[in-house]
Backbone as JSON, one array per atom type, in Angstrom:
{
  "sequence": "MIARRISARSLRGESARYERPSTEREAAILQAATQVFGSRGYRGARTADIAAQARVTERTLFRYFPTKEKLYRRVMFPALLAATMPRELNETGKLFAADSESFADWHRRVLKLRTAAARGAASQFRLMLGTLMTDEELRRRVIAIWRGNVWKHAVETVQRFQKRGKLRTDLAPEAIARAIISLNLGYIIARALLAPDAPWDDEAEIEATVKLLLGGVGS",
  "N": [[0.83, -1.2, 0.0], [1.89, 1.31, 0.86], [4.0, 1.58, -0.93], [2.74, 2.1, -3.37], [2.09, 4.74, -3.21], [4.35, 6.19, -3.41], [6.2, 8.73, -4.83], [8.12, 11.26, -6.5], [6.89, 13.66, -5.9], [5.23, 13.03, -3.68], [7.14, 12.3, -1.8], [8.52, 14.7, -1.39], [6.4, 16.3, -0.43], [5.5, 15.02, 2.0], [7.87, 15.16, 3.43], [8.29, 17.91, 3.71], [6.11, 18.53, 5.35], [6.79, 17.05, 7.57], [9.02, 18.39, 8.49], [7.9, 20.78, 9.23], [5.82, 20.78, 11.46], [2.39, 21.3, 12.4], [1.55, 21.94, 15.0], [2.67, 21.94, 18.45], [1.98, 19.54, 19.62], [1.71, 17.84, 17.41], [4.36, 17.84, 16.58], [5.53, 16.54, 18.75], [4.36, 14.02, 18.51], [5.42, 13.18, 16.06], [8.15, 13.09, 16.66], [8.18, 11.09, 18.62], [7.14, 8.96, 17.12], [9.14, 8.62, 15.21], [11.22, 7.61, 16.76], [10.05, 5.26, 17.86], [9.13, 3.76, 15.61], [11.61, 3.55, 14.38], [13.04, 1.9, 16.12], [11.45, -0.39, 16.42], [10.31, -1.03, 13.99], [7.73, -1.1, 11.39], [5.62, -3.02, 11.79], [6.07, -3.83, 14.43], [5.69, -1.58, 15.95], [3.4, 0.16, 18.04], [0.55, 2.23, 17.97], [-0.43, 3.08, 20.39], [1.8, 3.04, 22.05], [3.37, 4.94, 20.83], [1.79, 7.21, 21.22], [1.85, 7.35, 24.01], [4.57, 7.87, 24.47], [4.75, 10.33, 23.29], [3.25, 11.74, 25.02], [0.52, 12.18, 24.71], [-2.96, 11.43, 24.18], [-4.14, 8.38, 22.63], [-6.3, 8.89, 21.07], [-5.96, 11.59, 20.45], [-3.65, 11.39, 18.88], [-4.72, 10.06, 16.64], [-6.32, 12.05, 15.64], [-4.56, 13.71, 14.38], [-3.23, 11.94, 12.68], [-4.96, 9.8, 10.95], [-4.58, 7.07, 10.43], [-2.28, 4.4, 11.17], [-0.57, 3.91, 9.05], [-0.47, 6.39, 7.69], [0.9, 7.96, 9.53], [3.31, 6.59, 9.59], [4.21, 6.97, 6.96], [4.69, 9.74, 7.03], [6.86, 9.82, 8.74], [8.83, 8.14, 7.57], [9.17, 8.93, 4.88], [10.79, 11.33, 4.65], [13.38, 10.26, 5.04], [13.58, 8.57, 2.85], [13.47, 10.47, 0.85], [15.86, 11.87, 1.31], [17.66, 9.87, 0.68], [17.13, 9.2, -2.0], [16.8, 11.54, -3.44], [18.86, 13.69, -2.92], [19.07, 16.62, -0.96], [21.13, 18.45, -1.33], [21.73, 18.08, -3.99], [19.3, 18.66, -5.31], [18.6, 21.25, -4.48], [20.83, 22.93, -4.75], [22.35, 21.96, -6.79], [24.95, 21.13, -6.59], [26.02, 18.79, -5.61], [26.98, 16.8, -7.32], [28.14, 18.27, -9.3], [30.42, 19.93, -9.34], [32.8, 21.18, -11.17], [35.34, 22.21, -10.8], [36.65, 20.9, -8.79], [39.01, 18.47, -7.49], [39.03, 14.88, -7.93], [39.36, 13.64, -5.45], [38.67, 15.7, -3.66], [35.99, 16.06, -4.36], [34.87, 13.5, -3.74], [35.4, 13.41, -1.0], [33.83, 15.54, -0.07], [31.22, 14.75, -0.77], [30.97, 12.41, 0.79], [31.15, 13.43, 3.38], [28.83, 15.04, 3.46], [26.76, 13.14, 3.1], [27.19, 11.43, 5.25], [26.72, 13.13, 7.43], [24.02, 13.66, 6.99], [22.87, 11.13, 7.41], [23.55, 10.67, 10.09], [22.11, 12.66, 11.31], [19.53, 11.8, 11.05], [19.23, 9.23, 12.15], [17.44, 7.28, 13.24], [15.35, 7.24, 11.37], [16.82, 6.51, 9.13], [17.64, 3.95, 9.81], [15.16, 2.7, 9.95], [14.33, 2.98, 7.3], [16.23, 1.38, 5.89], [15.7, -1.16, 6.98], [13.04, -1.51, 6.13], [13.27, -1.44, 3.33], [14.65, -3.78, 2.9], [12.77, -5.73, 3.33], [10.44, -5.19, 1.93], [9.56, -5.71, -1.15], [8.21, -4.44, -3.32], [8.22, -1.76, -2.54], [10.96, -1.37, -2.49], [11.6, -1.59, -5.22], [10.33, 0.66, -6.3], [11.62, 2.75, -4.94], [14.26, 2.4, -5.79], [13.97, 3.0, -8.49], [13.45, 5.77, -8.42], [15.82, 6.59, -7.18], [17.75, 5.84, -9.08], [17.29, 7.67, -11.11], [17.92, 10.08, -9.92], [20.24, 10.01, -8.36], [22.06, 7.87, -9.05], [22.37, 8.26, -11.86], [23.62, 10.8, -11.97], [25.92, 10.27, -10.53], [27.31, 8.46, -12.18], [27.69, 10.11, -14.41], [29.39, 12.01, -13.27], [31.67, 10.46, -12.71], [32.4, 9.82, -15.34], [33.08, 12.37, -16.25], [35.37, 12.93, -14.71], [36.97, 10.9, -15.68], [37.36, 11.69, -18.35], [38.88, 13.89, -17.87], [41.22, 12.77, -17.2], [41.63, 11.89, -14.61], [40.69, 9.6, -13.47], [40.8, 6.03, -13.85], [40.46, 4.78, -17.14], [40.14, 2.3, -18.11], [38.31, 0.98, -16.69], [34.82, 0.5, -16.41], [32.61, 3.29, -16.17], [30.32, 2.86, -14.63], [31.1, 0.77, -12.98], [33.01, 2.0, -11.36], [31.41, 3.94, -10.15], [29.69, 2.28, -8.69], [31.54, 1.22, -6.88], [32.26, 3.5, -5.44], [29.8, 4.21, -4.22], [29.25, 1.88, -2.74], [31.46, 1.75, -0.96], [31.18, 4.18, 0.4], [28.61, 3.84, 1.54], [29.08, 1.71, 3.26], [30.76, 2.89, 5.2], [29.04, 4.91, 6.16], [26.9, 3.44, 7.27], [28.21, 2.05, 9.33], [29.11, 4.22, 10.85], [26.8, 5.76, 11.49], [24.84, 3.94, 12.35], [25.67, 1.29, 13.24], [27.76, 1.63, 15.13], [27.43, 4.21, 16.55], [28.3, 5.54, 18.84], [30.97, 5.09, 19.12], [34.46, 6.07, 19.39], [34.86, 7.88, 16.99], [36.95, 9.37, 14.52], [36.09, 11.45, 12.39], [37.18, 13.04, 10.32], [39.66, 11.8, 9.81], [38.83, 9.19, 9.17], [37.21, 9.57, 6.92], [39.1, 10.65, 5.21], [40.81, 8.45, 4.94], [39.08, 6.67, 3.65], [38.63, 7.98, 1.22], [41.25, 7.97, 0.16], [41.68, 5.24, -0.04], [39.84, 4.43, -2.02], [40.74, 6.0, -4.19], [43.25, 4.95, -4.56], [42.69, 2.63, -5.88], [41.2, 3.26, -8.17], [42.21, 5.56, -9.24], [43.97, 7.4, -11.79]],
  "CA": [[0.0, 0.0, 0.0], [2.75, 2.48, 0.95], [4.8, 1.68, -2.15], [1.95, 2.67, -4.45], [1.94, 6.18, -3.05], [5.66, 6.83, -3.47], [6.59, 9.47, -6.03], [8.95, 12.4, -6.13], [6.02, 14.68, -5.3], [4.8, 12.63, -2.34], [8.3, 12.35, -0.91], [8.76, 16.11, -1.04], [5.3, 16.81, 0.37], [5.54, 14.47, 3.36], [9.09, 15.65, 4.08], [8.05, 19.31, 4.09], [5.2, 18.54, 6.5], [7.53, 16.5, 8.71], [9.93, 19.43, 8.99], [7.13, 21.93, 9.73], [4.57, 20.34, 12.08], [1.44, 22.4, 12.59], [1.43, 22.27, 16.42], [3.64, 21.27, 19.31], [1.53, 18.16, 19.8], [2.08, 17.08, 16.21], [5.81, 17.69, 16.62], [5.84, 15.51, 19.74], [3.95, 12.74, 17.94], [6.39, 12.82, 15.03], [9.4, 12.73, 17.32], [7.98, 9.79, 19.25], [6.97, 7.96, 16.07], [10.46, 8.39, 14.61], [11.97, 6.74, 17.67], [9.4, 3.95, 18.03], [9.23, 3.05, 14.34], [13.01, 3.26, 14.12], [13.53, 0.81, 16.96], [10.6, -1.58, 16.36], [9.78, -1.29, 12.67], [6.31, -0.76, 11.21], [4.74, -4.01, 12.41], [6.28, -3.93, 15.87], [5.32, -0.34, 16.63], [1.98, 0.32, 18.35], [0.18, 3.64, 18.1], [-0.6, 3.38, 21.81], [3.13, 3.32, 22.6], [3.79, 6.23, 20.27], [1.04, 8.26, 21.92], [2.35, 7.45, 25.39], [5.87, 8.52, 24.45], [4.52, 11.74, 22.92], [2.47, 12.31, 26.11], [-0.82, 12.54, 24.25], [-3.83, 10.24, 24.13], [-4.17, 7.76, 21.31], [-7.35, 9.6, 20.33], [-5.32, 12.81, 19.91], [-2.76, 10.95, 17.8], [-5.51, 9.75, 15.45], [-6.85, 13.29, 15.06], [-3.52, 14.2, 13.48], [-2.91, 10.89, 11.72], [-6.1, 8.88, 11.06], [-4.15, 5.67, 10.39], [-0.88, 4.13, 11.45], [0.17, 4.04, 7.79], [-0.24, 7.8, 7.4], [1.96, 8.41, 10.44], [4.53, 5.94, 9.13], [4.66, 7.68, 5.75], [5.22, 11.05, 7.42], [8.15, 9.61, 9.39], [9.83, 7.49, 6.73], [9.39, 9.56, 3.58], [11.96, 12.21, 4.63], [14.59, 9.46, 4.87], [13.59, 8.13, 1.46], [13.81, 11.64, 0.03], [17.29, 12.14, 1.48], [18.43, 8.81, 0.02], [16.88, 9.12, -3.43], [16.85, 12.87, -4.04], [19.59, 14.5, -1.93], [18.76, 18.06, -0.96], [22.26, 19.18, -1.89], [21.63, 17.98, -5.43], [18.1, 19.28, -5.83], [18.47, 22.66, -4.16], [21.97, 23.73, -5.18], [22.97, 21.38, -7.97], [26.39, 21.06, -6.38], [26.51, 17.53, -5.05], [27.74, 16.07, -8.33], [28.38, 19.14, -10.45], [31.51, 20.88, -9.12], [33.84, 20.85, -12.15], [36.66, 22.72, -10.43], [37.23, 20.08, -7.74], [39.68, 17.22, -7.8], [38.17, 13.75, -7.58], [39.45, 13.42, -4.0], [37.88, 16.74, -2.99], [34.58, 15.76, -4.62], [34.49, 12.33, -2.96], [35.46, 13.8, 0.41], [32.69, 16.41, 0.23], [30.0, 13.95, -0.85], [30.91, 11.5, 1.93], [30.84, 14.24, 4.56], [27.43, 15.45, 3.41], [25.87, 12.01, 3.28], [27.36, 10.93, 6.62], [26.03, 14.06, 8.3], [22.58, 13.48, 6.81], [22.49, 9.88, 8.06], [23.67, 10.83, 11.54], [21.05, 13.55, 11.76], [18.24, 11.11, 10.99], [19.63, 7.83, 12.31], [16.28, 6.41, 13.44], [14.67, 7.11, 10.08], [17.72, 5.79, 8.24], [17.55, 2.55, 10.21], [13.83, 2.25, 9.56], [14.31, 2.88, 5.85], [17.01, 0.22, 5.47], [14.97, -2.36, 7.35], [11.86, -1.63, 5.29], [13.68, -1.76, 1.96], [15.09, -5.17, 2.86], [11.65, -6.66, 3.48], [9.31, -4.81, 1.09], [10.11, -5.74, -2.52], [7.58, -3.43, -4.16], [8.75, -0.47, -2.12], [12.36, -1.31, -2.93], [11.63, -1.33, -6.66], [9.96, 2.05, -6.56], [12.67, 3.62, -4.42], [15.42, 2.26, -6.68], [13.68, 3.73, -9.73], [13.67, 7.2, -8.15], [17.24, 6.76, -6.89], [18.53, 5.73, -10.32], [17.14, 8.89, -11.88], [18.35, 11.28, -9.21], [21.57, 9.85, -7.76], [22.92, 7.01, -9.87], [22.65, 8.91, -13.14], [24.59, 11.88, -11.77], [27.19, 9.68, -10.09], [27.98, 7.94, -13.37], [28.12, 11.27, -15.22], [30.54, 12.61, -12.6], [32.81, 9.58, -12.97], [32.79, 10.01, -16.74], [33.73, 13.66, -16.37], [36.73, 12.81, -14.19], [37.71, 10.04, -16.6], [37.74, 12.51, -19.5], [39.94, 14.83, -17.42], [42.41, 11.98, -16.91], [41.8, 11.74, -13.17], [40.29, 8.25, -13.09], [41.13, 5.01, -14.83], [39.51, 4.65, -18.23], [39.97, 0.89, -18.45], [37.18, 0.51, -15.89], [33.55, 1.11, -16.78], [32.19, 4.31, -15.19], [29.33, 2.27, -13.73], [31.82, -0.02, -11.98], [33.62, 2.94, -10.42], [30.31, 4.54, -9.38], [29.26, 1.28, -7.71], [32.57, 1.13, -5.84], [32.13, 4.7, -4.61], [28.57, 4.12, -3.43], [29.38, 0.77, -1.77], [32.42, 2.13, 0.07], [30.56, 5.23, 1.2], [27.51, 3.31, 2.32], [29.64, 0.91, 4.35], [31.21, 3.79, 6.26], [27.88, 5.6, 6.72], [26.15, 2.51, 8.13], [29.0, 1.82, 10.54], [29.21, 5.46, 11.62], [25.52, 6.28, 11.96], [23.94, 2.93, 12.88], [26.25, 0.15, 13.96], [28.56, 2.05, 16.28], [27.39, 5.67, 16.57], [28.95, 6.09, 20.03], [32.4, 4.78, 19.11], [35.27, 7.29, 19.29], [35.21, 8.11, 15.59], [37.63, 10.57, 14.03], [35.48, 11.51, 11.07], [38.1, 13.59, 9.31], [40.66, 10.78, 9.48], [38.16, 8.06, 8.55], [36.8, 9.98, 5.58], [40.33, 10.78, 4.41], [41.28, 7.1, 4.63], [38.15, 6.11, 2.68], [38.91, 8.63, -0.06], [42.53, 7.48, -0.34], [41.52, 3.82, -0.39], [39.21, 4.33, -3.32], [41.6, 6.6, -5.2], [44.36, 4.03, -4.82], [42.24, 1.57, -6.78], [40.61, 3.72, -9.44], [42.89, 6.75, -9.73], [44.81, 7.18, -12.98]],
  "C": [[0.87, 1.26, 0.0], [3.51, 2.69, -0.34], [4.04, 2.35, -3.27], [1.88, 4.19, -4.4], [3.28, 6.92, -3.14], [5.89, 7.45, -4.84], [7.46, 10.61, -5.57], [8.11, 13.46, -5.42], [5.61, 14.3, -3.88], [5.95, 12.66, -1.35], [8.57, 13.78, -0.46], [7.66, 16.64, -0.12], [5.33, 16.33, 1.81], [6.76, 15.0, 4.12], [8.92, 17.09, 4.55], [7.14, 19.38, 5.31], [5.88, 17.99, 7.75], [8.4, 17.6, 9.34], [9.18, 20.62, 9.59], [5.79, 21.47, 10.31], [3.7, 21.53, 12.43], [1.32, 22.84, 14.04], [2.54, 21.55, 17.2], [3.26, 19.81, 19.55], [1.92, 17.31, 18.59], [3.59, 16.84, 16.19], [6.21, 16.59, 17.6], [5.48, 14.12, 19.22], [4.97, 12.26, 16.9], [7.72, 12.39, 15.64], [9.29, 11.34, 17.95], [7.87, 8.69, 18.2], [8.3, 7.64, 15.4], [11.26, 7.42, 15.46], [11.37, 5.34, 17.74], [9.46, 3.14, 16.73], [10.68, 2.65, 14.05], [13.54, 2.09, 14.92], [12.74, -0.48, 16.81], [10.11, -1.94, 14.96], [8.29, -0.99, 12.6], [5.4, -1.73, 11.96], [4.86, -4.02, 13.92], [5.86, -2.7, 16.64], [3.81, -0.28, 16.85], [1.68, 1.81, 18.52], [-0.01, 4.03, 19.56], [0.74, 3.74, 22.45], [3.66, 4.66, 22.08], [3.09, 7.37, 20.99], [1.56, 8.45, 23.33], [3.69, 8.18, 25.43], [5.74, 9.99, 24.11], [3.73, 12.49, 24.0], [1.16, 12.92, 25.62], [-1.67, 11.28, 24.3], [-3.78, 9.66, 22.73], [-5.25, 8.44, 20.44], [-6.79, 10.88, 19.71], [-4.42, 12.45, 18.75], [-3.56, 10.72, 16.52], [-6.21, 10.98, 14.87], [-5.84, 13.87, 14.07], [-3.22, 13.21, 12.35], [-3.97, 9.79, 11.83], [-5.72, 7.4, 11.04], [-2.67, 5.58, 10.74], [-0.02, 4.3, 10.2], [0.48, 5.49, 7.46], [0.88, 8.36, 8.28], [3.31, 7.84, 9.99], [5.09, 6.63, 7.89], [5.32, 9.01, 6.12], [6.62, 10.91, 8.01], [9.2, 9.09, 8.42], [10.14, 8.23, 5.44], [10.55, 10.57, 3.57], [13.27, 11.45, 4.44], [14.71, 8.97, 3.44], [13.97, 9.28, 0.53], [15.31, 11.92, 0.1], [18.15, 11.11, 0.74], [18.31, 8.86, -1.49], [16.99, 10.45, -4.16], [17.54, 13.83, -3.08], [19.33, 15.99, -2.07], [19.89, 18.86, -1.59], [22.22, 19.17, -3.41], [20.46, 18.79, -5.96], [18.05, 20.78, -5.59], [19.64, 23.5, -4.69], [22.64, 23.2, -6.43], [24.45, 21.13, -7.81], [26.91, 19.7, -5.92], [27.36, 16.77, -6.05], [28.25, 16.97, -9.45], [29.52, 20.13, -10.29], [32.69, 20.52, -10.02], [35.24, 21.25, -11.7], [37.36, 21.83, -9.4], [38.06, 18.93, -8.31], [38.74, 16.09, -7.44], [38.19, 13.52, -6.07], [38.61, 14.43, -3.24], [36.39, 16.48, -3.16], [34.11, 14.59, -3.76], [34.44, 12.66, -1.48], [34.21, 14.61, 0.79], [31.38, 15.61, 0.23], [29.87, 13.05, 0.38], [30.59, 12.25, 3.21], [29.36, 14.61, 4.6], [26.49, 14.29, 3.71], [25.98, 11.42, 4.69], [26.61, 11.83, 7.6], [24.52, 13.89, 8.21], [22.1, 12.22, 7.52], [22.55, 9.99, 9.57], [22.54, 11.69, 12.08], [19.67, 12.91, 11.77], [18.48, 9.61, 11.13], [18.44, 6.89, 12.46], [15.53, 6.18, 12.13], [15.51, 6.3, 9.1], [17.66, 4.29, 8.54], [16.21, 1.95, 9.77], [13.77, 2.05, 8.05], [15.05, 1.64, 5.37], [16.27, -1.08, 5.78], [13.76, -2.59, 6.46], [12.22, -2.03, 3.87], [14.11, -3.21, 1.83], [13.93, -6.16, 2.85], [10.47, -6.36, 2.55], [9.8, -4.68, -0.35], [9.51, -4.66, -3.41], [8.09, -2.04, -3.83], [10.18, -0.31, -2.61], [12.46, -0.98, -4.41], [11.32, 0.13, -6.96], [11.04, 3.03, -6.09], [13.9, 3.58, -5.33], [15.19, 3.03, -7.97], [13.91, 5.22, -9.55], [15.15, 7.47, -7.94], [18.08, 6.73, -8.17], [18.43, 7.01, -11.14], [17.71, 10.12, -11.23], [19.72, 11.19, -8.56], [22.49, 9.06, -8.68], [23.31, 7.68, -11.18], [23.73, 9.97, -13.0], [25.94, 11.35, -11.31], [27.98, 9.16, -11.28], [28.5, 9.08, -14.24], [29.34, 11.94, -14.6], [31.79, 11.78, -12.83], [33.3, 9.77, -14.39], [33.52, 11.32, -16.95], [35.17, 13.6, -15.85], [37.58, 11.88, -15.05], [38.2, 10.84, -17.8], [38.84, 13.49, -19.14], [41.21, 14.09, -17.05], [42.66, 11.75, -15.44], [41.4, 10.36, -12.65], [40.63, 7.28, -14.21], [40.03, 4.9, -15.89], [39.33, 3.2, -18.68], [38.86, 0.24, -17.63], [35.91, 1.22, -16.36], [33.15, 2.15, -15.74], [31.18, 3.78, -14.19], [30.01, 1.46, -12.63], [32.45, 0.88, -10.93], [32.54, 3.58, -9.55], [29.81, 3.57, -8.33], [30.25, 1.17, -6.57], [32.47, 2.32, -4.89], [30.94, 4.58, -3.66], [28.69, 3.03, -2.36], [30.32, 1.14, -0.63], [31.83, 3.2, 0.99], [29.47, 4.69, 2.1], [28.01, 2.46, 3.48], [30.09, 1.78, 5.51], [30.02, 4.46, 6.95], [27.1, 4.7, 7.67], [26.9, 2.25, 9.43], [28.97, 3.05, 11.44], [27.89, 5.87, 12.26], [24.67, 5.24, 12.68], [24.61, 1.87, 13.74], [27.01, 0.55, 15.21], [28.59, 3.57, 16.39], [28.13, 6.3, 17.75], [30.43, 5.75, 20.12], [33.2, 6.07, 18.95], [35.77, 7.53, 17.87], [36.01, 9.39, 15.41], [37.17, 10.73, 12.58], [36.43, 12.02, 9.99], [39.09, 12.52, 8.85], [40.01, 9.61, 8.74], [37.74, 8.38, 7.12], [38.02, 10.1, 4.67], [40.85, 9.4, 4.01], [40.39, 6.45, 3.57], [38.42, 6.68, 1.3], [40.21, 8.09, -0.66], [42.44, 6.02, -0.77], [40.89, 3.67, -1.77], [40.12, 4.86, -4.42], [42.77, 5.7, -5.54], [43.98, 2.93, -5.78], [41.76, 2.04, -8.12], [41.29, 4.96, -10.01], [43.79, 6.44, -10.9], [46.26, 7.53, -12.67]]
}
């Protein structure tokens, strides 16, 4: 049911409403729902528990969100938007389009931006990953949006650096883009979800990740 309602427009709309709740009570409900859904998933979360954590009655919760699904969409769609249509790309056009940067500078900046986004919405990020792993229809729709808004630009960026002689040309641009995304995602998951309280040195870790990739694909 949720997958059918996913589109670029719906992701933007729900995300805007999530960021600007109409009342303090709605804000409290959203904050509680983010935590409960993030820790228990959609099926394991109960609206009664969300209402209790938000310090409102369940009846009040349903005045704002008539169904559990509507509340879930409001909470999860911002994470889907951040993953499939990064704000940095849509609002400034700079996430993949800085021609003056070196490949290392570009990779470093992208990884910093995406890591910060995941850390800032860790509960939603966790919920999104868990849902995508279990909901095939949702996964297909999300991938379709992601391919048009992230993957396409990532491949174009790799091709641009290949033409400038900064990346190996004996490797397909798609293969390099996959390596970048896989390496970045591994660090982001470890940093934001698996061990968020570990004594990370983000600058050093990001620098090591950038150098590791460049050592394999740099020209």
